[in-house]
C-alpha positions, 0 to 999 in steps of 0.5 A: 500499499502506499502511504502519504507522509502525514500518515506515518508515526515516526516515534521509533525514529531515534532508536538508531544512529545515523551514518552519512555514507550509508544514506549517501549511497541509499539516496543515490539508489532512490533517486536512480531507480526509485523505492524498491522494499516497503517500509514496515508499519503496523497500526497505532492503537491510539491513533489513525496513523500507522507507526513505522517499524522498519525504513526510517532511512527510506522515509527520510530520504524519499521526502527529501527527494520530493516524493509524496508517498512511500511504499508500505507493508503492514504487519498484523502485530502489536508494537512491541511484538513488531519491534521484536520481530524486526530486531531478530530478522535483521539480527545479522546486522550488529548493533552497537551495545549503545543502539541495544541500550536505546531500543531496550530502554524504549521497550521497557519505558514505553511497554513497561517491560521488566528487565527479566521480561526483556532478557527473556524476549531477546534470549538474554540474561537480566544481567545483559539487559541491565548493562545495556541500560546502565551504558545509555544511563551513563552517556550524556543525552547531548552526546547521545543526540550527536550519536542518533545524527551520525556525527559521532560514532556509536563505537567512538562513544562507547569506546572514549566518551562513556569513560570520559563521562565516567571521570568528567561528565561536562568534559564529555558534552564539551568534547562531543560538542567540539568534534561532532562537526568534524566526524573524527575517525576512531584513531583520531579520538584515541589521540584526543583522549590520550591527550586529555588523560594525561593533560594539565588543566590549561591543555585540557581546556585548550582540547575542549575549545579546538580539538582539531588544533591538538590533533594537527600539532600531534600529527606534525609532531609525529612527522617531524619525529619521523623525519629526524630518525634513521630507520634504526632509530625509528624501529628502536623508538617503536619498540621502546614505545611498545614496551612501554604501552605494555608496561602501562597496560599490565600496571592498570591490570594490577591496579584492577581496572579491568573489574570496573568494566561493563560487559561491552567494553570487556568484549571490545578489550577482548577483541583488540587484545586478540588482535594485539596478541597476532600482531605481537607473536608475528613480530616476534617471529620475524625479529628472531629470524631477521636477528638470527639471519644478521649474525656475523657467522650466518650464511646469510649475512656474508656478502660473499655467500650471496 
C-alpha cells in the first residue's frame, strides 16, 4: 500500500544512529531506481496513523527527494511484538551496545517490560539487559544526540566518551560538541582521549575549545619525529613505545581496572587484545628470524655467500 508522509508515526526514529555514508548511497539508489523495498508499519492503537517499524532511512530520503508517498507493508502485530520481530530479522546487522540500550530502554519505558521480561524476549540474561541500560544512562544525552545524528560514531562514543563521562561528565559533553562537526575517526579520538587523560587543566581547556588544533599539532610532531630519525632509530623508538605501552597496560590490570568495565567494554577489550596478540607474535617471530640472519657467522649475512 502507498502512504502519505502525514500518515506515518515516526516515534522510533531515534532508536538507531545514522550513517551519512550509508544514507548517501541509499539516496543515490532511490533517485536512480526508486523505492524497491517497502517500509514496515503497524497500526497505532491511539491514532489513525501507521507506526513505522522499519524503513526510517527510506522515509527520510524519499521525503528529501520530493516524493508524495512511500510504499509500505503492514504487519498484523502489536507494536512491541513487531519491534522485537524486526530486530530478530536483522540480527546479522550488529547493532552497537549503545543502540541496543536505546531499544531496550524504549521497550521498558513504553511497554512497562521488566528486565527479566526483556531478557527472556531477547534470549539474554537480565544482567545483559541491565548493562546495556546502564551504558545509555552513563552517556550524557547531548552526546547521544550527536550519535543518533551520525556526527559521532557509536563505537567512538562507547570506547572514549563513556569513560570520559565517568571521569568528567561536563568535559565529555563539551568535547562531543567540539568534535561533532568534524566526524573524527576512532584513531583521532584515541589521540584526543590520550591527550585529555594526561593533560593539565590548561591543556584540557585548549582541547575542549579546539580539538582539531590538538590533532594537527600531534600529527606534525609525529611527522617531524619520523623525519629526524634513521630507520634504525624509528624501529628502536617503536619498540620502546611498545614496551612502554605494555608496561602501562600491565599496571592498569594490577590496579584492578578490568573489574570496573561494563560487559560491552570487556568484549571490545577482548577483541582488541586478540588482534594485538596476533600482531605481537608475528613481530616476535620476524624479529627473531631477522636478528638471527644478521649474525656475522650466519651464511646469509656474508655478502660473499650471496
